C-alpha positions as CSV (number, residue, x, y, z in Angstrom):
1,X,0.0,0.0,0.0
2,X,1.5,3.4,-1.0
3,X,1.3,6.5,1.1
4,X,-1.6,8.1,-0.7
5,X,-3.7,4.9,-0.1
6,X,-2.8,4.9,3.6
7,X,-3.9,8.5,3.9
8,X,-7.2,7.8,2.1
9,X,-7.8,4.9,4.5
10,X,-7.0,7.0,7.5
11,X,-9.5,9.7,6.3
12,X,-12.2,7.2,5.5
13,X,-11.8,5.6,8.9
14,X,-11.7,8.9,10.8
15,X,-14.3,9.7,13.4
16,X,-17.2,11.7,11.9
17,X,-20.8,12.7,12.7
18,X,-23.8,13.9,10.7
19,X,-27.1,15.5,11.7
20,X,-30.5,14.9,10.1
21,X,-33.4,17.4,10.7
22,X,-37.0,17.1,9.6
23,X,-39.2,20.1,9.7
24,X,-42.9,19.2,9.5
25,X,-41.8,15.8,8.0
26,X,-39.6,17.5,5.3
27,X,-35.9,16.9,5.4
28,X,-34.2,20.3,5.6
29,X,-30.7,19.0,6.5
30,X,-29.1,20.1,3.2
31,X,-30.6,23.6,3.5
32,X,-29.1,24.3,7.0
33,X,-25.9,22.1,6.9
34,X,-23.6,24.9,5.7
35,X,-25.3,27.6,7.7
36,X,-25.5,25.9,11.0
37,X,-23.7,27.9,13.7
38,X,-24.7,26.0,16.8
39,X,-27.0,23.1,17.6
40,X,-27.7,21.9,21.2
41,X,-30.0,19.6,23.0
42,X,-30.8,19.8,26.7
43,X,-32.5,17.1,28.8
44,X,-33.4,17.6,32.5
45,X,-35.1,15.4,35.1
46,X,-37.8,17.8,36.0
47,X,-38.0,20.1,32.9
48,X,-39.0,19.7,29.3
49,X,-36.3,18.6,26.9
50,X,-35.3,21.4,24.5
51,X,-33.6,21.9,21.2
52,X,-31.8,25.1,20.1
53,X,-30.6,25.8,16.5
54,X,-28.7,29.0,15.5
55,X,-28.5,29.4,11.8
56,X,-27.1,32.0,9.4
57,X,-30.1,33.9,8.0
58,X,-28.8,34.2,4.4
59,X,-30.9,36.6,2.2
60,X,-33.3,36.8,5.2
61,X,-35.1,33.6,4.1
62,X,-36.0,32.7,7.7
63,X,-37.7,36.1,8.0
64,X,-39.8,35.5,4.9
65,X,-40.7,32.3,3.1
66,X,-39.0,30.1,5.7
67,X,-40.5,31.9,8.7
68,X,-40.9,29.2,11.5
69,X,-44.3,29.0,13.3
70,X,-44.8,28.2,16.9
71,X,-46.0,24.6,17.3
72,X,-44.3,23.4,14.1
73,X,-42.7,20.0,14.6
74,X,-39.0,19.2,14.4
75,X,-37.4,15.8,14.5
76,X,-33.7,15.2,14.8
77,X,-31.2,12.3,14.4
78,X,-27.5,12.0,15.0
79,X,-25.3,9.6,13.0
80,X,-21.9,8.5,14.2
81,X,-19.2,7.0,12.0
82,X,-16.1,5.2,13.4
83,X,-16.8,6.8,16.7
84,X,-16.0,4.0,19.1
85,X,-16.3,1.1,16.6
86,X,-15.8,0.9,12.9
87,X,-19.5,1.2,12.2
88,X,-22.4,3.6,11.7
89,X,-24.6,4.3,14.7
90,X,-28.0,6.1,14.5
91,X,-29.2,8.0,17.6
92,X,-32.7,9.4,17.6
93,X,-32.7,12.7,19.5
94,X,-36.5,13.2,19.6
95,X,-39.5,15.1,18.5
96,X,-39.8,18.8,19.4
97,X,-42.3,21.6,18.8
98,X,-41.1,25.2,18.1
99,X,-41.6,27.4,21.1
100,X,-39.6,30.6,20.3
101,X,-37.9,32.2,17.3
102,X,-35.5,35.2,17.6
103,X,-33.5,37.2,15.0
104,X,-30.4,39.3,15.3
105,X,-27.7,40.9,13.2
106,X,-25.5,41.8,11.6
107,X,-24.5,39.2,10.7
108,X,-28.1,38.0,10.2
109,X,-28.8,34.9,12.3
110,X,-32.0,33.2,13.5
111,X,-32.3,31.1,16.6
112,X,-35.0,28.5,16.8
113,X,-35.9,27.0,20.2
114,X,-38.2,24.0,20.5
115,X,-39.6,21.9,23.4
116,X,-40.3,18.2,23.7
117,X,-44.0,18.9,24.3
118,X,-46.6,20.4,22.1
119,X,-47.3,23.8,23.8
120,X,-50.9,23.8,22.6
121,X,-51.7,20.2,23.7
122,X,-54.5,19.6,26.2
123,X,-52.2,18.6,29.1
124,X,-50.3,21.9,28.8
125,X,-52.9,24.4,27.6
126,X,-56.3,23.6,29.2
127,X,-56.7,25.0,32.7
128,X,-59.4,23.2,34.7
129,X,-61.1,23.2,38.1
130,X,-61.7,19.6,39.3
131,X,-62.1,17.8,42.6
132,X,-60.7,14.3,43.0
133,X,-62.0,12.1,45.9
134,X,-61.0,8.7,47.3
135,X,-58.2,8.4,44.8
136,X,-54.5,7.5,44.5
137,X,-51.8,9.5,42.8
138,X,-51.4,6.7,40.2
139,X,-55.1,6.7,39.4
140,X,-55.0,10.5,38.8
141,X,-52.1,10.0,36.4
142,X,-53.8,7.2,34.6
143,X,-57.0,9.3,34.1
144,X,-55.1,12.3,32.8
145,X,-52.9,10.2,30.4
146,X,-56.0,8.6,29.0
147,X,-57.9,11.9,28.6
148,X,-54.9,13.5,26.8
149,X,-54.1,10.4,24.6
150,X,-50.6,9.9,26.1
151,X,-48.8,6.7,26.9
152,X,-48.2,6.5,30.7
153,X,-44.9,5.2,32.1
154,X,-45.2,4.9,35.8
155,X,-42.2,3.8,37.9
156,X,-43.0,4.5,41.5
157,X,-43.0,2.3,44.6
158,X,-44.9,4.8,46.7
159,X,-48.5,5.6,45.7
160,X,-50.0,8.4,47.8
161,X,-53.7,8.1,48.7
162,X,-56.0,11.1,48.9
163,X,-59.4,11.5,50.5
164,X,-59.8,14.8,48.6
165,X,-57.6,16.8,46.4
166,X,-58.4,19.9,44.3
167,X,-57.2,21.0,40.8
168,X,-57.5,24.7,40.9
169,X,-57.6,26.4,37.5
170,X,-54.4,24.5,36.6
171,X,-53.3,22.6,33.5
172,X,-53.2,18.8,34.0
173,X,-49.4,19.0,33.8
174,X,-49.0,21.7,36.4
175,X,-51.5,19.9,38.7
176,X,-49.4,16.6,38.4
177,X,-46.2,18.6,39.0
178,X,-47.6,20.1,42.2
179,X,-48.7,16.7,43.5
180,X,-45.4,15.1,42.4
181,X,-43.3,17.7,44.2
182,X,-45.1,17.0,47.4
183,X,-44.1,13.3,47.3
184,X,-40.7,13.5,45.6
185,X,-41.9,12.2,42.2
186,X,-40.6,13.4,38.8
187,X,-43.0,14.3,36.0
188,X,-41.9,14.4,32.4
189,X,-43.4,14.7,28.9
190,X,-41.5,13.2,26.1
191,X,-42.4,11.9,22.6
192,X,-46.2,11.7,23.5
193,X,-45.5,9.9,26.8
194,X,-46.3,11.0,30.3
195,X,-43.4,9.7,32.4
196,X,-43.7,9.5,36.2
197,X,-41.0,8.0,38.3
198,X,-39.2,8.1,41.7
199,X,-35.6,9.0,41.6
200,X,-34.9,6.3,44.1
201,X,-36.1,3.6,41.6
202,X,-33.6,4.9,39.1
203,X,-30.8,5.2,41.7
204,X,-31.1,1.5,42.5
205,X,-30.5,0.4,39.0
206,X,-26.9,-0.7,38.0
207,X,-24.7,2.1,36.8
208,X,-24.3,2.4,33.1
209,X,-20.7,3.7,32.8
210,X,-17.6,4.1,34.9
211,X,-15.6,7.4,34.4
212,X,-12.0,8.0,35.5
213,X,-10.3,11.4,35.6
214,X,-8.4,10.4,32.5
215,X,-11.5,9.8,30.3
216,X,-13.4,13.0,31.1
217,X,-12.6,16.5,29.6
218,X,-13.2,18.4,32.9
219,X,-15.1,18.2,36.1
220,X,-16.4,20.2,39.0
221,X,-17.6,18.6,42.3
222,X,-18.8,20.1,45.5
223,X,-20.5,19.5,48.8
224,X,-23.4,21.7,50.0
225,X,-24.8,21.6,53.5
226,X,-27.2,24.6,53.2
227,X,-30.4,22.6,53.6
228,X,-29.4,19.1,54.7
229,X,-30.8,17.2,57.7
230,X,-30.1,14.1,59.8
231,X,-33.8,13.3,60.2
232,X,-37.4,14.4,59.8
233,X,-40.1,14.6,62.4
234,X,-43.7,14.9,61.1
235,X,-46.7,15.8,63.2
236,X,-50.4,15.5,62.5
237,X,-53.4,16.3,64.8
238,X,-56.1,13.7,64.3
239,X,-59.5,15.2,65.1
240,X,-61.2,11.8,64.9
241,X,-58.8,10.2,67.5
242,X,-58.5,13.5,69.4
243,X,-54.7,13.3,69.7
244,X,-51.5,14.3,68.0
245,X,-49.7,11.6,65.9
246,X,-45.9,11.9,65.5
247,X,-43.5,9.9,63.5
248,X,-39.8,10.3,62.7
249,X,-37.3,9.1,60.1
250,X,-33.5,9.3,60.3
251,X,-30.7,8.7,57.8
252,X,-27.6,6.6,58.6
253,X,-25.5,9.7,58.2
254,X,-26.1,13.3,57.3
255,X,-24.5,13.9,53.9
256,X,-21.0,15.5,54.2
257,X,-21.0,15.4,58.0
258,X,-19.4,13.2,60.6
259,X,-21.7,10.7,62.3
260,X,-24.2,11.8,65.0
261,X,-24.4,15.3,63.7
262,X,-28.0,16.1,64.3
263,X,-30.3,18.6,62.5
264,X,-33.9,17.7,62.3
265,X,-36.5,18.8,59.7
266,X,-39.9,19.5,61.3
267,X,-43.2,19.1,59.2
268,X,-46.7,19.8,60.3
269,X,-48.9,17.6,58.2
270,X,-52.2,19.2,57.3
271,X,-53.7,16.6,54.9
272,X,-55.3,13.7,56.7
273,X,-53.2,10.5,56.2
274,X,-55.1,7.4,55.0
275,X,-55.8,4.5,57.4
276,X,-58.3,3.5,60.0
277,X,-56.0,2.9,62.9
278,X,-53.3,5.0,64.5
279,X,-50.6,2.4,63.5
280,X,-51.7,2.7,59.8
281,X,-51.5,6.4,59.9
282,X,-48.1,6.4,61.6
283,X,-46.8,4.1,58.9
284,X,-48.0,6.4,56.2
285,X,-46.6,9.5,58.0
286,X,-43.2,7.7,58.2
287,X,-43.1,7.3,54.5
288,X,-44.0,11.0,54.0
289,X,-41.1,11.9,56.4
290,X,-38.7,9.7,54.5
291,X,-39.7,11.4,51.2
292,X,-39.3,14.9,52.6
293,X,-35.9,14.1,54.1
294,X,-34.7,12.6,50.8
295,X,-35.9,15.7,48.9
296,X,-33.9,18.0,51.2
297,X,-30.7,15.9,51.2
298,X,-30.4,14.7,47.7
299,X,-28.4,17.7,46.4
300,X,-25.7,17.5,49.2
301,X,-23.0,16.2,46.9
302,X,-23.2,17.2,43.3
303,X,-21.2,18.2,40.3
304,X,-20.7,18.6,36.6
305,X,-18.5,16.6,34.2
306,X,-17.9,17.1,30.5
307,X,-17.3,14.1,28.3
308,X,-17.1,13.1,24.6
309,X,-20.4,11.5,23.6
310,X,-20.7,7.7,23.4
311,X,-22.3,5.4,20.8
312,X,-24.5,4.0,23.6
313,X,-26.9,6.8,24.5
314,X,-26.5,8.4,27.9
315,X,-29.8,9.6,29.3
316,X,-31.1,11.7,32.2
317,X,-32.0,9.2,35.0
318,X,-29.0,6.9,34.2
319,X,-26.5,6.3,36.9
320,X,-22.7,6.4,36.5
321,X,-19.7,5.6,38.7
322,X,-16.8,8.1,39.3
323,X,-13.6,6.1,40.1
324,X,-10.5,7.5,41.8
325,X,-12.1,10.8,42.8
326,X,-11.2,10.5,46.5
327,X,-14.1,11.4,48.8
328,X,-16.2,12.0,45.6
329,X,-15.7,8.4,44.4
330,X,-19.1,6.7,44.1
331,X,-22.4,6.3,42.2
332,X,-24.1,9.3,40.8
333,X,-27.5,10.0,39.2
334,X,-27.5,12.1,36.0
335,X,-30.0,15.0,36.6
336,X,-29.3,17.1,33.4
337,X,-27.5,16.7,30.1
338,X,-26.6,19.4,27.7
339,X,-25.3,18.1,24.3
340,X,-23.4,20.1,21.7
341,X,-24.7,18.2,18.7
342,X,-22.1,19.7,16.3
343,X,-19.2,18.0,18.0
344,X,-21.2,15.5,20.3
345,X,-19.8,16.8,23.6
346,X,-21.9,16.2,26.7
347,X,-22.0,18.2,29.9
348,X,-23.6,16.1,32.7
349,X,-25.0,17.5,35.9
350,X,-24.9,14.8,38.5
351,X,-25.6,14.2,42.2
352,X,-24.3,11.4,44.4
353,X,-26.8,8.6,45.2
354,X,-27.9,8.8,48.8
355,X,-26.6,6.2,51.2
356,X,-29.7,5.4,53.3
């Protein structure tokens, strides 16, 4: 093999990537490929996924015939060539709906921002007043998913029971978010799916990747004790029994502190817990205390790492393991990912999995 053939082989086997974008089911890749300034995708546990494109606005086409409309649909794919293996890998980024368009210049550019949920869908747009009685959180989620023609993915061990709960001039999504925040449950909308899960369920899954200091581009890790607690004490006055019911839950160790360092979170429970006996109500209150404590402590050890993207898709909710990071060595849950799709670099926001 001569030198020119070797060079050709090296070029053909070099790492490459390609993007594909559909706008309202029309492939516009070739029209934006040369004008694409930046292209990023953001995914977060408790927020909508978002897509942002910044494009040169040559001849002001995007202000005229190509003017994007809110609610228009975008679909995006990423293709990797010889990335980690000598093969082609297709990664489906998702379906998004245009939410905002902005223009600036000179030079003339347009920025198109889109969300993973249709902003005019029933679950987002319709505000309702409704009373739910003798119902569980899962039943509310099932009813809403059915009414909004969404597939429900429900991964929760704890299912709160309600004697009565009111939806007060809220969209279904905001109503579910409010209830979810009370019990430490994550609510997401993605690709016509209503996804509801407990972070603890995801934390208990096997970690997907191991990262060492030599295979990440940079990192930032920290401990934060601003709002962490060793335990939670919850109190409820039961008018039927005519007495105060108390229950407590304590962790093995307050995150970032030496053992036996006490700081207790106090909660006055207003909603009546389910159960006919004092023991049943105490058991339920203990679960609420555990949830509240976890919600306060989960951000105690957190950080950010930047890596080169992998052929196997890394998602929010996955767990990873940081190796040889001293006191920060351990298992982490990915809470947010920002992806630069032009070079396939990922910035991961992570928090250490709680040791309970």
